[in-house]
Short mmCIF file of the C-alpha atoms (twelve columns), coordinates in Angstrom:
data_MODEL
# 
_entry.id   MODEL 
# 
loop_
_atom_site.group_PDB 
_atom_site.id 
_atom_site.type_symbol 
_atom_site.label_atom_id 
_atom_site.label_alt_id 
_atom_site.label_comp_id 
_atom_site.label_asym_id 
_atom_site.label_seq_id 
_atom_site.Cartn_x 
_atom_site.Cartn_y 
_atom_site.Cartn_z 
_atom_site.pdbx_PDB_model_num 
ATOM 1   C CA . MET A 1   -26.852 202.177 152.522 1 
ATOM 2   C CA . ALA A 2   -23.423 200.387 152.255 1 
ATOM 3   C CA . LEU A 3   -20.606 202.668 152.504 1 
ATOM 4   C CA . PRO A 4   -16.622 202.218 153.028 1 
ATOM 5   C CA . ASN A 5   -15.726 202.750 156.531 1 
ATOM 6   C CA . VAL A 6   -14.386 206.055 157.882 1 
ATOM 7   C CA . GLY A 7   -11.263 206.733 159.418 1 
ATOM 8   C CA . ARG A 8   -10.416 209.070 162.411 1 
ATOM 9   C CA . ALA A 9   -9.725  212.149 160.201 1 
ATOM 10  C CA . GLU A 10  -12.416 211.800 158.010 1 
ATOM 11  C CA . MET A 11  -15.240 211.648 160.647 1 
ATOM 12  C CA . ASP A 12  -13.483 214.781 161.970 1 
ATOM 13  C CA . ILE A 13  -14.258 216.191 158.720 1 
ATOM 14  C CA . LEU A 14  -17.578 215.035 158.368 1 
ATOM 15  C CA . ARG A 15  -19.062 215.752 161.216 1 
ATOM 16  C CA . TYR A 16  -18.083 219.484 160.445 1 
ATOM 17  C CA . ILE A 17  -19.477 219.275 157.648 1 
ATOM 18  C CA . LEU A 18  -23.008 217.615 158.610 1 
ATOM 19  C CA . ASP A 19  -23.356 220.732 160.928 1 
ATOM 20  C CA . ASN A 20  -22.254 223.247 158.453 1 
ATOM 21  C CA . ALA A 21  -23.186 222.229 154.729 1 
ATOM 22  C CA . PRO A 22  -23.213 223.474 152.196 1 
ATOM 23  C CA . VAL A 23  -19.302 223.974 152.783 1 
ATOM 24  C CA . THR A 24  -16.064 225.183 150.765 1 
ATOM 25  C CA . VAL A 25  -12.977 223.372 150.637 1 
ATOM 26  C CA . ARG A 26  -11.691 226.882 152.472 1 
ATOM 27  C CA . SER A 27  -14.439 227.351 155.321 1 
ATOM 28  C CA . VAL A 28  -13.616 223.391 155.721 1 
ATOM 29  C CA . SER A 29  -9.981  224.121 156.233 1 
ATOM 30  C CA . ASP A 30  -10.158 227.282 158.082 1 
ATOM 31  C CA . TYR A 31  -11.675 225.177 160.812 1 
ATOM 32  C CA . VAL A 32  -9.559  222.234 160.821 1 
ATOM 33  C CA . LEU A 33  -6.524  224.769 160.769 1 
ATOM 34  C CA . ARG A 34  -7.952  226.411 163.746 1 
ATOM 35  C CA . THR A 35  -9.130  223.268 165.475 1 
ATOM 36  C CA . LYS A 36  -6.294  220.404 164.183 1 
ATOM 37  C CA . GLY A 37  -3.329  222.251 162.504 1 
ATOM 38  C CA . HIS A 38  -3.737  220.233 159.136 1 
ATOM 39  C CA . THR A 39  -3.486  221.806 155.580 1 
ATOM 40  C CA . ARG A 40  -5.738  223.004 152.929 1 
ATOM 41  C CA . THR A 41  -4.467  220.179 150.827 1 
ATOM 42  C CA . THR A 42  -4.962  217.722 153.599 1 
ATOM 43  C CA . VAL A 43  -8.660  218.418 153.784 1 
ATOM 44  C CA . LEU A 44  -9.196  218.892 149.925 1 
ATOM 45  C CA . ASN A 45  -7.879  214.987 149.900 1 
ATOM 46  C CA . VAL A 46  -9.507  214.288 152.682 1 
ATOM 47  C CA . MET A 47  -12.895 215.629 151.190 1 
ATOM 48  C CA . GLU A 48  -12.048 213.973 148.116 1 
ATOM 49  C CA . ARG A 49  -11.753 210.711 149.642 1 
ATOM 50  C CA . LEU A 50  -14.731 211.856 151.452 1 
ATOM 51  C CA . ARG A 51  -16.624 212.251 148.011 1 
ATOM 52  C CA . GLN A 52  -15.326 208.622 146.118 1 
ATOM 53  C CA . LYS A 53  -16.770 207.090 149.506 1 
ATOM 54  C CA . GLY A 54  -20.140 208.100 148.468 1 
ATOM 55  C CA . TYR A 55  -21.027 210.506 152.165 1 
ATOM 56  C CA . LEU A 56  -20.368 213.477 150.033 1 
ATOM 57  C CA . LYS A 57  -21.512 215.610 146.534 1 
ATOM 58  C CA . ARG A 58  -20.215 218.496 145.206 1 
ATOM 59  C CA . GLN A 59  -21.664 221.211 143.469 1 
ATOM 60  C CA . PRO A 60  -20.209 224.430 141.583 1 
ATOM 61  C CA . VAL A 61  -21.317 227.503 142.769 1 
ATOM 62  C CA . ASP A 62  -19.836 230.569 141.046 1 
ATOM 63  C CA . GLY A 63  -16.111 228.205 140.257 1 
ATOM 64  C CA . ILE A 64  -15.871 227.121 143.579 1 
ATOM 65  C CA . TYR A 65  -17.258 223.506 144.630 1 
ATOM 66  C CA . ASN A 66  -19.868 223.161 147.497 1 
ATOM 67  C CA . TYR A 67  -19.560 220.333 149.656 1 
ATOM 68  C CA . GLU A 68  -22.632 218.799 151.564 1 
ATOM 69  C CA . PRO A 69  -23.626 215.458 153.091 1 
ATOM 70  C CA . THR A 70  -24.712 212.613 150.374 1 
ATOM 71  C CA . PHE A 71  -27.653 211.907 152.635 1 
ATOM 72  C CA . PRO A 72  -29.768 214.173 155.571 1 
ATOM 73  C CA . LYS A 73  -27.574 214.592 158.432 1 
ATOM 74  C CA . SER A 74  -29.999 212.148 160.267 1 
ATOM 75  C CA . GLU A 75  -30.117 209.498 158.144 1 
ATOM 76  C CA . MET A 76  -25.966 209.500 158.227 1 
ATOM 77  C CA . GLN A 77  -25.501 209.572 161.893 1 
ATOM 78  C CA . VAL A 78  -28.052 206.472 161.842 1 
ATOM 79  C CA . TYR A 79  -25.554 204.570 159.204 1 
ATOM 80  C CA . LEU A 80  -22.713 205.703 161.042 1 
ATOM 81  C CA . VAL A 81  -23.673 204.345 164.575 1 
ATOM 82  C CA . ARG A 82  -24.644 201.443 162.369 1 
ATOM 83  C CA . ASP A 83  -21.295 200.610 161.049 1 
ATOM 84  C CA . PHE A 84  -19.748 201.277 164.691 1 
ATOM 85  C CA . VAL A 85  -22.185 199.045 166.580 1 
ATOM 86  C CA . ASP A 86  -20.807 196.345 163.450 1 
ATOM 87  C CA . LEU A 87  -17.573 196.647 163.295 1 
ATOM 88  C CA . THR A 88  -16.067 198.577 166.850 1 
ATOM 89  C CA . LEU A 89  -18.700 196.854 168.970 1 
ATOM 90  C CA . GLY A 90  -19.305 193.250 167.272 1 
ATOM 91  C CA . GLY A 91  -22.907 193.890 166.425 1 
ATOM 92  C CA . SER A 92  -23.386 194.287 170.125 1 
ATOM 93  C CA . VAL A 93  -24.785 197.553 171.764 1 
ATOM 94  C CA . ALA A 94  -24.314 196.406 175.373 1 
ATOM 95  C CA . PRO A 95  -20.531 197.592 175.503 1 
ATOM 96  C CA . PHE A 96  -22.484 200.837 174.065 1 
ATOM 97  C CA . MET A 97  -24.594 200.644 177.500 1 
ATOM 98  C CA . ALA A 98  -21.915 199.657 179.681 1 
ATOM 99  C CA . TYR A 99  -20.002 202.896 178.972 1 
ATOM 100 C CA . LEU A 100 -23.553 205.129 179.556 1 
ATOM 101 C CA . THR A 101 -23.840 203.415 182.987 1 
ATOM 102 C CA . LYS A 102 -20.272 203.754 184.210 1 
ATOM 103 C CA . GLN A 103 -18.538 206.533 182.327 1 
ATOM 104 C CA . ALA A 104 -20.689 208.688 179.955 1 
ATOM 105 C CA . ASN A 105 -21.892 212.314 181.388 1 
ATOM 106 C CA . VAL A 106 -25.456 211.564 180.828 1 
ATOM 107 C CA . THR A 107 -27.533 214.353 181.301 1 
ATOM 108 C CA . ASP A 108 -31.912 214.883 182.050 1 
ATOM 109 C CA . HIS A 109 -32.550 215.247 178.862 1 
ATOM 110 C CA . ASP A 110 -30.332 212.484 177.230 1 
ATOM 111 C CA . LEU A 111 -31.861 210.789 180.238 1 
ATOM 112 C CA . GLN A 112 -35.596 211.139 179.225 1 
ATOM 113 C CA . GLU A 113 -34.492 210.841 175.340 1 
ATOM 114 C CA . LEU A 114 -32.946 207.053 176.515 1 
ATOM 115 C CA . LYS A 115 -36.195 206.176 177.979 1 
ATOM 116 C CA . SER A 116 -38.102 207.785 175.156 1 
ATOM 117 C CA . ILE A 117 -36.106 205.169 173.267 1 
ATOM 118 C CA . VAL A 118 -36.278 202.038 175.360 1 
ATOM 119 C CA . THR A 119 -40.399 202.819 175.125 1 
ATOM 120 C CA . GLY A 120 -40.141 202.941 171.879 1 
ATOM 121 C CA . LEU A 121 -38.106 199.636 171.368 1 
ATOM 122 C CA . GLU A 122 -40.853 197.421 174.090 1 
ATOM 123 C CA . THR A 123 -43.574 198.433 171.644 1 
ATOM 124 C CA . LYS A 124 -42.009 197.593 168.823 1 
ATOM 125 C CA . GLY A 125 -40.778 194.491 170.552 1 
ATOM 126 C CA . ARG A 126 -44.252 193.647 171.744 1 
ATOM 127 C CA . THR A 127 -45.706 194.395 167.764 1 
ATOM 128 C CA . GLY A 128 -42.937 192.708 166.112 1 
ATOM 129 C CA . ARG A 129 -42.316 195.625 163.800 1 
# 
């Protein structure tokens, strides 16, 4: 999947849609007005850019467009993380790992998930898959 980059305002709206889909422009603009102060027109423009970039699809329901992600949330998150690592971190996860060890508030649950991921990576490395 090769989608264009996502800006900060687009990411905020995309994250909301990933968590609440399907959504209408009105429901997103109500949320964004409460949290960011942006108007409905701004939200509509951002959602349309996300649709044109391939992140969202829309479908009319009773004369109103419902928007939802083009891909499942888990697949979209993998792409967005890969995009972040490639573009922001220059392809290396080392800065992110440094962040986790020095800055992040890692819960016991997070730590268990990280251990599971490392175990999977070690297994993958041994089997070559």
